[in-house]
Each structure stands twice: as C-alpha cells, then as structure tokens.
C-alpha positions as protocol buffer text, in pm:
chain_id: "A"
residue {
  index: 1
  type: MET
  ca { x: 15975 y: -5936 z: 17285 }
}
residue {
  index: 2
  type: SER
  ca { x: 16027 y: -5845 z: 17667 }
}
residue {
  index: 3
  type: ASP
  ca { x: 15932 y: -5496 z: 17662 }
}
residue {
  index: 4
  type: PRO
  ca { x: 15596 y: -5434 z: 17438 }
}
residue {
  index: 5
  type: THR
  ca { x: 15653 y: -5035 z: 17476 }
}
residue {
  index: 6
  type: ALA
  ca { x: 15844 y: -4992 z: 17129 }
}
residue {
  index: 7
  type: VAL
  ca { x: 15534 y: -5169 z: 16926 }
}
residue {
  index: 8
  type: LEU
  ca { x: 15277 y: -5054 z: 17151 }
}
residue {
  index: 9
  type: ASP
  ca { x: 15434 y: -4659 z: 17074 }
}
residue {
  index: 10
  type: ASP
  ca { x: 15418 y: -4768 z: 16659 }
}
residue {
  index: 11
  type: LEU
  ca { x: 15058 y: -4911 z: 16684 }
}
residue {
  index: 12
  type: TYR
  ca { x: 14931 y: -4567 z: 16795 }
}
residue {
  index: 13
  type: ALA
  ca { x: 15150 y: -4390 z: 16565 }
}
residue {
  index: 14
  type: GLU
  ca { x: 15035 y: -4663 z: 16235 }
}
residue {
  index: 15
  type: SER
  ca { x: 14651 y: -4577 z: 16400 }
}
residue {
  index: 16
  type: ALA
  ca { x: 14731 y: -4176 z: 16351 }
}
residue {
  index: 17
  type: GLU
  ca { x: 14860 y: -4258 z: 15978 }
}
residue {
  index: 18
  type: LEU
  ca { x: 14529 y: -4423 z: 15885 }
}
residue {
  index: 19
  type: ASP
  ca { x: 14352 y: -4138 z: 16130 }
}
residue {
  index: 20
  type: GLY
  ca { x: 14492 y: -3862 z: 15921 }
}
residue {
  index: 21
  type: ILE
  ca { x: 14389 y: -4037 z: 15542 }
}
residue {
  index: 22
  type: VAL
  ca { x: 14032 y: -4088 z: 15626 }
}
residue {
  index: 23
  type: SER
  ca { x: 13920 y: -3762 z: 15829 }
}
residue {
  index: 24
  type: GLY
  ca { x: 14169 y: -3604 z: 15574 }
}
residue {
  index: 25
  type: PHE
  ca { x: 13913 y: -3717 z: 15266 }
}
residue {
  index: 26
  type: GLY
  ca { x: 13601 y: -3567 z: 15434 }
}
residue {
  index: 27
  type: LEU
  ca { x: 13309 y: -3843 z: 15567 }
}
residue {
  index: 28
  type: ASP
  ca { x: 13087 y: -3868 z: 15270 }
}
residue {
  index: 29
  type: ARG
  ca { x: 13416 y: -4050 z: 15090 }
}
residue {
  index: 30
  type: TRP
  ca { x: 13355 y: -4319 z: 15311 }
}
residue {
  index: 31
  type: SER
  ca { x: 13061 y: -4524 z: 15160 }
}
residue {
  index: 32
  type: LEU
  ca { x: 13383 y: -4533 z: 14868 }
}
residue {
  index: 33
  type: ALA
  ca { x: 13468 y: -4893 z: 14732 }
}
residue {
  index: 34
  type: THR
  ca { x: 13763 y: -5045 z: 14857 }
}
residue {
  index: 35
  type: PRO
  ca { x: 13978 y: -5386 z: 14664 }
}
residue {
  index: 36
  type: ALA
  ca { x: 13805 y: -5592 z: 14959 }
}
residue {
  index: 37
  type: PRO
  ca { x: 13457 y: -5776 z: 14765 }
}
residue {
  index: 38
  type: GLY
  ca { x: 13160 y: -5562 z: 14855 }
}
residue {
  index: 39
  type: TRP
  ca { x: 13386 y: -5349 z: 15184 }
}
residue {
  index: 40
  type: THR
  ca { x: 13346 y: -4973 z: 15181 }
}
residue {
  index: 41
  type: VAL
  ca { x: 13626 y: -4762 z: 15287 }
}
residue {
  index: 42
  type: ALA
  ca { x: 13340 y: -4703 z: 15609 }
}
residue {
  index: 43
  type: HIS
  ca { x: 13368 y: -5111 z: 15637 }
}
residue {
  index: 44
  type: GLN
  ca { x: 13731 y: -5134 z: 15655 }
}
residue {
  index: 45
  type: ILE
  ca { x: 13728 y: -4881 z: 15944 }
}
residue {
  index: 46
  type: ALA
  ca { x: 13417 y: -5016 z: 16097 }
}
residue {
  index: 47
  type: HIS
  ca { x: 13619 y: -5399 z: 16052 }
}
residue {
  index: 48
  type: LEU
  ca { x: 13911 y: -5241 z: 16275 }
}
residue {
  index: 49
  type: THR
  ca { x: 13693 y: -5075 z: 16555 }
}
residue {
  index: 50
  type: TRP
  ca { x: 13521 y: -5405 z: 16574 }
}
residue {
  index: 51
  type: THR
  ca { x: 13886 y: -5597 z: 16607 }
}
residue {
  index: 52
  type: ASP
  ca { x: 13998 y: -5310 z: 16856 }
}
residue {
  index: 53
  type: ALA
  ca { x: 13602 y: -5430 z: 17072 }
}
residue {
  index: 54
  type: VAL
  ca { x: 13724 y: -5770 z: 17076 }
}
residue {
  index: 55
  type: ALA
  ca { x: 14085 y: -5736 z: 17167 }
}
residue {
  index: 56
  type: LEU
  ca { x: 14045 y: -5533 z: 17450 }
}
residue {
  index: 57
  type: LEU
  ca { x: 13760 y: -5783 z: 17554 }
}
residue {
  index: 58
  type: ALA
  ca { x: 14058 y: -6033 z: 17504 }
}
residue {
  index: 59
  type: ALA
  ca { x: 14249 y: -5822 z: 17756 }
}
residue {
  index: 60
  type: THR
  ca { x: 13953 y: -5761 z: 18025 }
}
residue {
  index: 61
  type: ASP
  ca { x: 13687 y: -6020 z: 18026 }
}
residue {
  index: 62
  type: ARG
  ca { x: 13794 y: -6308 z: 17861 }
}
residue {
  index: 63
  type: GLY
  ca { x: 13432 y: -6408 z: 17955 }
}
residue {
  index: 64
  type: ALA
  ca { x: 13254 y: -6193 z: 17737 }
}
residue {
  index: 65
  type: PHE
  ca { x: 13591 y: -6325 z: 17518 }
}
residue {
  index: 66
  type: ALA
  ca { x: 13476 y: -6671 z: 17456 }
}
residue {
  index: 67
  type: ALA
  ca { x: 13097 y: -6617 z: 17369 }
}
residue {
  index: 68
  type: GLU
  ca { x: 13237 y: -6367 z: 17112 }
}
residue {
  index: 69
  type: THR
  ca { x: 13416 y: -6716 z: 16996 }
}
residue {
  index: 70
  type: GLU
  ca { x: 13178 y: -6889 z: 16997 }
}
residue {
  index: 71
  type: LYS
  ca { x: 12999 y: -6663 z: 16728 }
}
residue {
  index: 72
  type: ALA
  ca { x: 13276 y: -6691 z: 16565 }
}
residue {
  index: 73
  type: ALA
  ca { x: 13281 y: -7081 z: 16538 }
}
residue {
  index: 74
  type: ALA
  ca { x: 12868 y: -7078 z: 16484 }
}
residue {
  index: 75
  type: HIS
  ca { x: 12995 y: -6854 z: 16127 }
}
residue {
  index: 76
  type: PRO
  ca { x: 13294 y: -6833 z: 16032 }
}
residue {
  index: 77
  type: ASP
  ca { x: 13304 y: -6729 z: 15733 }
}
residue {
  index: 78
  type: SER
  ca { x: 13069 y: -6444 z: 15790 }
}
residue {
  index: 79
  type: PHE
  ca { x: 13097 y: -6336 z: 16111 }
}
residue {
  index: 80
  type: ALA
  ca { x: 13447 y: -6052 z: 16014 }
}
residue {
  index: 81
  type: ASP
  ca { x: 13141 y: -5933 z: 15737 }
}
residue {
  index: 82
  type: GLU
  ca { x: 12887 y: -5956 z: 15985 }
}
residue {
  index: 83
  type: GLY
  ca { x: 13055 y: -5702 z: 16265 }
}
residue {
  index: 84
  type: ALA
  ca { x: 13164 y: -5510 z: 15971 }
}
residue {
  index: 85
  type: ALA
  ca { x: 12836 y: -5461 z: 15778 }
}
residue {
  index: 86
  type: VAL
  ca { x: 12697 y: -5337 z: 16176 }
}
residue {
  index: 87
  type: GLY
  ca { x: 12937 y: -5119 z: 16209 }
}
residue {
  index: 88
  type: ALA
  ca { x: 12935 y: -4993 z: 15816 }
}
residue {
  index: 89
  type: ALA
  ca { x: 12616 y: -4907 z: 15898 }
}
residue {
  index: 90
  type: LEU
  ca { x: 12615 y: -4615 z: 16168 }
}
residue {
  index: 91
  type: PRO
  ca { x: 12666 y: -4295 z: 16054 }
}
residue {
  index: 92
  type: PRO
  ca { x: 13027 y: -4222 z: 15976 }
}
residue {
  index: 93
  type: ALA
  ca { x: 13055 y: -3947 z: 16271 }
}
residue {
  index: 94
  type: ASP
  ca { x: 12958 y: -4172 z: 16554 }
}
residue {
  index: 95
  type: LEU
  ca { x: 13240 y: -4491 z: 16358 }
}
residue {
  index: 96
  type: LEU
  ca { x: 13534 y: -4244 z: 16403 }
}
residue {
  index: 97
  type: ALA
  ca { x: 13453 y: -4153 z: 16718 }
}
residue {
  index: 98
  type: ARG
  ca { x: 13376 y: -4462 z: 16829 }
}
residue {
  index: 99
  type: TRP
  ca { x: 13721 y: -4648 z: 16607 }
}
residue {
  index: 100
  type: ARG
  ca { x: 13872 y: -4346 z: 16800 }
}
residue {
  index: 101
  type: ASP
  ca { x: 13769 y: -4418 z: 17153 }
}
residue {
  index: 102
  type: GLY
  ca { x: 13820 y: -4838 z: 17101 }
}
residue {
  index: 103
  type: ARG
  ca { x: 14155 y: -4801 z: 17005 }
}
residue {
  index: 104
  type: GLU
  ca { x: 14219 y: -4618 z: 17272 }
}
residue {
  index: 105
  type: ARG
  ca { x: 14085 y: -4807 z: 17548 }
}
residue {
  index: 106
  type: LEU
  ca { x: 14269 y: -5119 z: 17400 }
}
residue {
  index: 107
  type: GLN
  ca { x: 14606 y: -4931 z: 17390 }
}
residue {
  index: 108
  type: LEU
  ca { x: 14539 y: -4803 z: 17764 }
}
residue {
  index: 109
  type: ALA
  ca { x: 14463 y: -5212 z: 17866 }
}
residue {
  index: 110
  type: LEU
  ca { x: 14760 y: -5333 z: 17706 }
}
residue {
  index: 111
  type: ARG
  ca { x: 15044 y: -5093 z: 17916 }
}
residue {
  index: 112
  type: ALA
  ca { x: 14842 y: -5179 z: 18150 }
}
residue {
  index: 113
  type: ALA
  ca { x: 14861 y: -5550 z: 18170 }
}
residue {
  index: 114
  type: GLU
  ca { x: 15130 y: -5729 z: 18358 }
}
residue {
  index: 115
  type: PRO
  ca { x: 15473 y: -5863 z: 18193 }
}
residue {
  index: 116
  type: GLY
  ca { x: 15417 y: -6238 z: 18131 }
}
residue {
  index: 117
  type: ALA
  ca { x: 15044 y: -6132 z: 18072 }
}
residue {
  index: 118
  type: ARG
  ca { x: 14899 y: -6357 z: 17782 }
}
residue {
  index: 119
  type: PHE
  ca { x: 14530 y: -6352 z: 17600 }
}
residue {
  index: 120
  type: PRO
  ca { x: 14289 y: -6587 z: 17476 }
}
residue {
  index: 121
  type: TRP
  ca { x: 14246 y: -6507 z: 17084 }
}
residue {
  index: 122
  type: TYR
  ca { x: 14111 y: -6687 z: 16786 }
}
residue {
  index: 123
  type: GLY
  ca { x: 14426 y: -6877 z: 16690 }
}
residue {
  index: 124
  type: PRO
  ca { x: 14720 y: -6952 z: 17015 }
}
residue {
  index: 125
  type: PRO
  ca { x: 14676 y: -6737 z: 17307 }
}
residue {
  index: 126
  type: MET
  ca { x: 14865 y: -6354 z: 17241 }
}
residue {
  index: 127
  type: SER
  ca { x: 15122 y: -6181 z: 17452 }
}
residue {
  index: 128
  type: VAL
  ca { x: 15069 y: -5779 z: 17479 }
}
residue {
  index: 129
  type: ALA
  ca { x: 15346 y: -5694 z: 17217 }
}
residue {
  index: 130
  type: SER
  ca { x: 15186 y: -5988 z: 17020 }
}
residue {
  index: 131
  type: MET
  ca { x: 14853 y: -5879 z: 17050 }
}
residue {
  index: 132
  type: ALA
  ca { x: 14989 y: -5506 z: 16956 }
}
residue {
  index: 133
  type: THR
  ca { x: 15126 y: -5663 z: 16684 }
}
residue {
  index: 134
  type: ALA
  ca { x: 14870 y: -5810 z: 16532 }
}
residue {
  index: 135
  type: ARG
  ca { x: 14706 y: -5470 z: 16559 }
}
residue {
  index: 136
  type: LEU
  ca { x: 14918 y: -5266 z: 16341 }
}
residue {
  index: 137
  type: MET
  ca { x: 14910 y: -5519 z: 16087 }
}
residue {
  index: 138
  type: GLU
  ca { x: 14611 y: -5525 z: 16074 }
}
residue {
  index: 139
  type: THR
  ca { x: 14583 y: -5167 z: 16124 }
}
residue {
  index: 140
  type: TRP
  ca { x: 14790 y: -5135 z: 15803 }
}
residue {
  index: 141
  type: ALA
  ca { x: 14687 y: -5393 z: 15581 }
}
residue {
  index: 142
  type: HIS
  ca { x: 14314 y: -5265 z: 15604 }
}
residue {
  index: 143
  type: GLY
  ca { x: 14482 y: -4899 z: 15597 }
}
residue {
  index: 144
  type: GLN
  ca { x: 14627 y: -5028 z: 15278 }
}
residue {
  index: 145
  type: ASP
  ca { x: 14234 y: -5131 z: 15147 }
}
residue {
  index: 146
  type: ILE
  ca { x: 14146 y: -4776 z: 15234 }
}
residue {
  index: 147
  type: ALA
  ca { x: 14457 y: -4531 z: 15052 }
}
residue {
  index: 148
  type: ASP
  ca { x: 14368 y: -4804 z: 14711 }
}
residue {
  index: 149
  type: ALA
  ca { x: 13969 y: -4691 z: 14759 }
}
residue {
  index: 150
  type: LEU
  ca { x: 14122 y: -4308 z: 14859 }
}
residue {
  index: 151
  type: GLY
  ca { x: 14429 y: -4291 z: 14581 }
}
residue {
  index: 152
  type: VAL
  ca { x: 14637 y: -4213 z: 14820 }
}
residue {
  index: 153
  type: ARG
  ca { x: 15002 y: -4333 z: 14805 }
}
residue {
  index: 154
  type: ARG
  ca { x: 15135 y: -4417 z: 15171 }
}
residue {
  index: 155
  type: GLU
  ca { x: 15553 y: -4353 z: 15190 }
}
residue {
  index: 156
  type: PRO
  ca { x: 15630 y: -4736 z: 15394 }
}
residue {
  index: 157
  type: THR
  ca { x: 15821 y: -4689 z: 15729 }
}
residue {
  index: 158
  type: THR
  ca { x: 16046 y: -4910 z: 15931 }
}
residue {
  index: 159
  type: ARG
  ca { x: 15695 y: -4997 z: 16136 }
}
residue {
  index: 160
  type: LEU
  ca { x: 15659 y: -5212 z: 15850 }
}
residue {
  index: 161
  type: ARG
  ca { x: 15911 y: -5528 z: 16054 }
}
residue {
  index: 162
  type: HIS
  ca { x: 15613 y: -5555 z: 16282 }
}
residue {
  index: 163
  type: VAL
  ca { x: 15415 y: -5616 z: 15992 }
}
residue {
  index: 164
  type: ALA
  ca { x: 15719 y: -5897 z: 15860 }
}
residue {
  index: 165
  type: TRP
  ca { x: 15791 y: -6074 z: 16183 }
}
residue {
  index: 166
  type: ILE
  ca { x: 15441 y: -6214 z: 16165 }
}
residue {
  index: 167
  type: GLY
  ca { x: 15435 y: -6247 z: 15794 }
}
residue {
  index: 168
  type: VAL
  ca { x: 15765 y: -6510 z: 15896 }
}
residue {
  index: 169
  type: ARG
  ca { x: 15579 y: -6653 z: 16242 }
}
residue {
  index: 170
  type: ALA
  ca { x: 15256 y: -6719 z: 16042 }
}
residue {
  index: 171
  type: ARG
  ca { x: 15405 y: -6954 z: 15814 }
}
residue {
  index: 172
  type: ASP
  ca { x: 15284 y: -7280 z: 15925 }
}
residue {
  index: 173
  type: TYR
  ca { x: 14972 y: -7158 z: 16009 }
}
residue {
  index: 174
  type: ALA
  ca { x: 14921 y: -7028 z: 15629 }
}
residue {
  index: 175
  type: TYR
  ca { x: 14944 y: -7389 z: 15550 }
}
residue {
  index: 176
  type: ALA
  ca { x: 14731 y: -7557 z: 15821 }
}
residue {
  index: 177
  type: VAL
  ca { x: 14433 y: -7343 z: 15757 }
}
residue {
  index: 178
  type: ARG
  ca { x: 14474 y: -7476 z: 15433 }
}
residue {
  index: 179
  type: GLY
  ca { x: 14489 y: -7847 z: 15539 }
}
residue {
  index: 180
  type: LEU
  ca { x: 14868 y: -7874 z: 15424 }
}
residue {
  index: 181
  type: ARG
  ca { x: 15206 y: -8010 z: 15635 }
}
residue {
  index: 182
  type: ALA
  ca { x: 15477 y: -7705 z: 15630 }
}
residue {
  index: 183
  type: PRO
  ca { x: 15823 y: -7834 z: 15539 }
}
residue {
  index: 184
  type: PRO
  ca { x: 15972 y: -7936 z: 15859 }
}
residue {
  index: 185
  type: GLU
  ca { x: 16285 y: -7687 z: 15740 }
}
residue {
  index: 186
  type: GLN
  ca { x: 16268 y: -7344 z: 15835 }
}
residue {
  index: 187
  type: PHE
  ca { x: 16304 y: -7063 z: 15530 }
}
residue {
  index: 188
  type: ARG
  ca { x: 16515 y: -6810 z: 15525 }
}
residue {
  index: 189
  type: VAL
  ca { x: 16419 y: -6455 z: 15475 }
}
residue {
  index: 190
  type: GLU
  ca { x: 16607 y: -6161 z: 15362 }
}
residue {
  index: 191
  type: LEU
  ca { x: 16410 y: -5788 z: 15339 }
}
residue {
  index: 192
  type: THR
  ca { x: 16516 y: -5416 z: 15259 }
}
residue {
  index: 193
  type: GLY
  ca { x: 16354 y: -5204 z: 15481 }
}
residue {
  index: 194
  type: PRO
  ca { x: 16253 y: -4895 z: 15395 }
}
residue {
  index: 195
  type: GLU
  ca { x: 16568 y: -4724 z: 15451 }
}
residue {
  index: 196
  type: GLY
  ca { x: 16751 y: -4919 z: 15315 }
}
residue {
  index: 197
  type: GLU
  ca { x: 16825 y: -5178 z: 15589 }
}
residue {
  index: 198
  type: LEU
  ca { x: 16808 y: -5509 z: 15582 }
}
residue {
  index: 199
  type: TRP
  ca { x: 16554 y: -5750 z: 15761 }
}
residue {
  index: 200
  type: THR
  ca { x: 16694 y: -6159 z: 15848 }
}
residue {
  index: 201
  type: TYR
  ca { x: 16485 y: -6429 z: 15943 }
}
residue {
  index: 202
  type: GLY
  ca { x: 16526 y: -6752 z: 15963 }
}
residue {
  index: 203
  type: PRO
  ca { x: 16957 y: -6986 z: 15942 }
}
residue {
  index: 204
  type: GLU
  ca { x: 17176 y: -6777 z: 15696 }
}
residue {
  index: 205
  type: ASP
  ca { x: 17187 y: -7175 z: 15551 }
}
residue {
  index: 206
  type: ALA
  ca { x: 16839 y: -7235 z: 15470 }
}
residue {
  index: 207
  type: ALA
  ca { x: 16782 y: -7414 z: 15153 }
}
residue {
  index: 208
  type: GLN
  ca { x: 16502 y: -7215 z: 15094 }
}
residue {
  index: 209
  type: ARG
  ca { x: 16478 y: -6816 z: 15061 }
}
residue {
  index: 210
  type: LEU
  ca { x: 16298 y: -6515 z: 14980 }
}
residue {
  index: 211
  type: THR
  ca { x: 16448 y: -6189 z: 14908 }
}
residue {
  index: 212
  type: GLY
  ca { x: 16352 y: -5870 z: 14832 }
}
residue {
  index: 213
  type: PRO
  ca { x: 16145 y: -5531 z: 14986 }
}
residue {
  index: 214
  type: ALA
  ca { x: 15996 y: -5560 z: 15296 }
}
residue {
  index: 215
  type: LEU
  ca { x: 15690 y: -5325 z: 15102 }
}
residue {
  index: 216
  type: ASP
  ca { x: 15643 y: -5648 z: 14897 }
}
residue {
  index: 217
  type: PHE
  ca { x: 15704 y: -5889 z: 15140 }
}
residue {
  index: 218
  type: CYS
  ca { x: 15384 y: -5752 z: 15383 }
}
residue {
  index: 219
  type: LEU
  ca { x: 15190 y: -5673 z: 15089 }
}
residue {
  index: 220
  type: LEU
  ca { x: 15237 y: -6049 z: 15041 }
}
residue {
  index: 221
  type: VAL
  ca { x: 15151 y: -6223 z: 15331 }
}
residue {
  index: 222
  type: THR
  ca { x: 14843 y: -5958 z: 15411 }
}
residue {
  index: 223
  type: ARG
  ca { x: 14772 y: -6079 z: 15047 }
}
residue {
  index: 224
  type: ARG
  ca { x: 14676 y: -5722 z: 14953 }
}
residue {
  index: 225
  type: ALA
  ca { x: 14902 y: -5737 z: 14635 }
}
residue {
  index: 226
  type: HIS
  ca { x: 14943 y: -6111 z: 14419 }
}
residue {
  index: 227
  type: ARG
  ca { x: 15246 y: -6216 z: 14436 }
}
residue {
  index: 228
  type: ALA
  ca { x: 15269 y: -6163 z: 14024 }
}
residue {
  index: 229
  type: ASP
  ca { x: 15288 y: -5764 z: 14101 }
}
residue {
  index: 230
  type: LEU
  ca { x: 15614 y: -5748 z: 14371 }
}
residue {
  index: 231
  type: ALA
  ca { x: 15954 y: -5805 z: 14367 }
}
residue {
  index: 232
  type: VAL
  ca { x: 15972 y: -6094 z: 14590 }
}
residue {
  index: 233
  type: VAL
  ca { x: 16162 y: -6353 z: 14440 }
}
residue {
  index: 234
  type: ALA
  ca { x: 16227 y: -6747 z: 14603 }
}
residue {
  index: 235
  type: SER
  ca { x: 16488 y: -7016 z: 14544 }
}
residue {
  index: 236
  type: GLY
  ca { x: 16343 y: -7371 z: 14619 }
}
residue {
  index: 237
  type: PRO
  ca { x: 16029 y: -7564 z: 14508 }
}
residue {
  index: 238
  type: ASP
  ca { x: 15888 y: -7483 z: 14862 }
}
residue {
  index: 239
  type: ALA
  ca { x: 15942 y: -7114 z: 14938 }
}
residue {
  index: 240
  type: ASP
  ca { x: 15794 y: -7088 z: 14550 }
}
residue {
  index: 241
  type: HIS
  ca { x: 15467 y: -7205 z: 14726 }
}
residue {
  index: 242
  type: TRP
  ca { x: 15429 y: -6992 z: 15014 }
}
residue {
  index: 243
  type: LEU
  ca { x: 15429 y: -6745 z: 14797 }
}
residue {
  index: 244
  type: ASP
  ca { x: 15130 y: -6838 z: 14747 }
}
residue {
  index: 245
  type: ILE
  ca { x: 14966 y: -6928 z: 15062 }
}
residue {
  index: 246
  type: ALA
  ca { x: 15121 y: -6684 z: 15269 }
}
residue {
  index: 247
  type: GLN
  ca { x: 14912 y: -6484 z: 15499 }
}
residue {
  index: 248
  type: ALA
  ca { x: 15039 y: -6317 z: 15881 }
}
residue {
  index: 249
  type: PHE
  ca { x: 14617 y: -6291 z: 15983 }
}
residue {
  index: 250
  type: ALA
  ca { x: 14418 y: -6573 z: 16158 }
}
residue {
  index: 251
  type: GLY
  ca { x: 14108 y: -6695 z: 15949 }
}
residue {
  index: 252
  type: PRO
  ca { x: 14023 y: -6800 z: 15594 }
}
residue {
  index: 253
  type: PRO
  ca { x: 14277 y: -6691 z: 15322 }
}
residue {
  index: 254
  type: GLY
  ca { x: 13960 y: -6519 z: 15078 }
}
residue {
  index: 255
  type: ALA
  ca { x: 14091 y: -6569 z: 14759 }
}
residue {
  index: 256
  type: GLY
  ca { x: 14358 y: -6296 z: 14766 }
}
residue {
  index: 257
  type: ARG
  ca { x: 14336 y: -5981 z: 14481 }
}
residue {
  index: 258
  type: PRO
  ca { x: 14413 y: -6015 z: 14100 }
}
residue {
  index: 259
  type: PRO
  ca { x: 14758 y: -5986 z: 13954 }
}
residue {
  index: 260
  type: LYS
  ca { x: 14734 y: -5652 z: 13779 }
}
residue {
  index: 261
  type: THR
  ca { x: 15025 y: -5777 z: 13596 }
}
residue {
  index: 262
  type: THR
  ca { x: 14897 y: -5951 z: 13278 }
}
residue {
  index: 263
  type: PRO
  ca { x: 15117 y: -6284 z: 13235 }
}
residue {
  index: 264
  type: LYS
  ca { x: 15341 y: -6316 z: 12937 }
}
residue {
  index: 265
  type: PRO
  ca { x: 15280 y: -6560 z: 12680 }
}
residue {
  index: 266
  type: ASP
  ca { x: 15485 y: -6910 z: 12700 }
}
residue {
  index: 267
  type: PRO
  ca { x: 15612 y: -6938 z: 12340 }
}
residue {
  index: 268
  type: GLU
  ca { x: 15624 y: -7322 z: 12424 }
}
residue {
  index: 269
  type: GLU
  ca { x: 15251 y: -7296 z: 12355 }
}
residue {
  index: 270
  type: ASP
  ca { x: 15193 y: -7204 z: 12035 }
}
residue {
  index: 271
  type: ARG
  ca { x: 15388 y: -7484 z: 11919 }
}
C-alpha cells in the first residue's frame, strides 16, 4: 500500500466508534468482565492504550522501543497482561483520557512519517500502512470483547477488509508461532464483505480454499469466536487445519474462545 491515508482514516474511524461505545455506557461499566479471562472493559482499553504507546515509541524513539522489547522478551507470556493491569488500575476517566491522547499522538506521528519509513516491532519491521492496519485490527478485536461484555451488536463495516488482509498475510506466522511448517502452496480466500462485495486473496486456481462472510473470517483470525460458530468453510486438509490455528496478531495464540455451538453426536460412535 503506497499511500497509507485510507487505512489511517479507517483507524481513526474504528477508534472513534469504540470510543462512542465505551463513553455511552458510563465509566461505572468498565469493571464488567469481558470474554478474555481476567480482563474487564478497563483492561481492554488499557491494552489498546499501552499498545498505542509502544507503537508511538517504535515510530519516534527506537532506543526506547528496544528497551520495551527487552522487557517483553523477559516475560513473553505475561507482558501484555501486565501492561493491561497497570492501566486498568487507573480511574476510568484518567484511562479514557490517556487512550484518547495516545491514539491521537500515534495518528499524528504516522501521518508525519517519511514515505517508505519502516518501524521496528515485535515481529518483522512495519511500514506506516502495516502499523496502522495492525492497530486497526487490534482496536476492532478488543472492541469486540468490549461489545460482547456490554451487550452491544456492532454493524460490520468495510473497515474489516484491513483485518481480513492482515489475517491472510499472517497465515505462515500462525504456523511458525506453534513450531509448525507452513504449507508451501498459497491458499485461495474468498470473503463476502458487509455490502455484498467479494474480497479475494491468493491464486484463483489454488487447491486449498476458504470461503465465507468477511465478518466471520475476521472473528476467526482474531480468535474472537470458535470456528464451530462461524460460517467459514474450508476445502482441503491444509485449509481446514488453518481454521484451527489462524491468528492475525503477534505473540502467543492463547486458548481462543470455546465453541458456543454444541457439536451434534456422531451416530457412528454409538455403534
């Protein structure tokens, strides 16, 4: 993506939508538990605040960001939880103000970056567009946890195309983070967007294929829903396996969400 303006605009809109949700329910609801074990609404906003802050360091102060990566390396399985816990302990009004200020600072820094700039990250270095896409993906995913906790149904938007794109691009990472070898051939992914449009990725003649609603695919790759509860269909054994491990974010995969759908008993097992 040569011009990151569109994804930066969409990141701004995604953040504003989530801000409207949490602001509309009052700060007393920030102690509600979300589907992420041990995380309240406040933890979710605190995590976004913390990640925006380290992304800003990556874009403006590489030395300070390197220090953050050393901390993460020392506690790879807990550093995200620790960062969220610190922010969640703040008074909700203060946390909300920090989140708003931090995401605005990050927006300005990314818009001011030199063309072709690349920033260090916990995985491979990122361009401005990739950094903004990753921030949008996280904002949407953690926003889903918050919406679930508050009983809010969010209407899917075409901003999901960024989440879907990073989910497809992160295919091989999902294997690597589990110590597995990714299939050598690319998959075909065909998704139906919120307005009925078709989003396609990968070679048209690929033997391994995934099809389904874009919303369901995004819930899958952000591990916000179990594949059993989604209408994403795999054709081919490798594509089917990917449905079990797909993730769009860096770091440990976590346990994911348990299925809400009770599997139907196999009549063959009763024989």
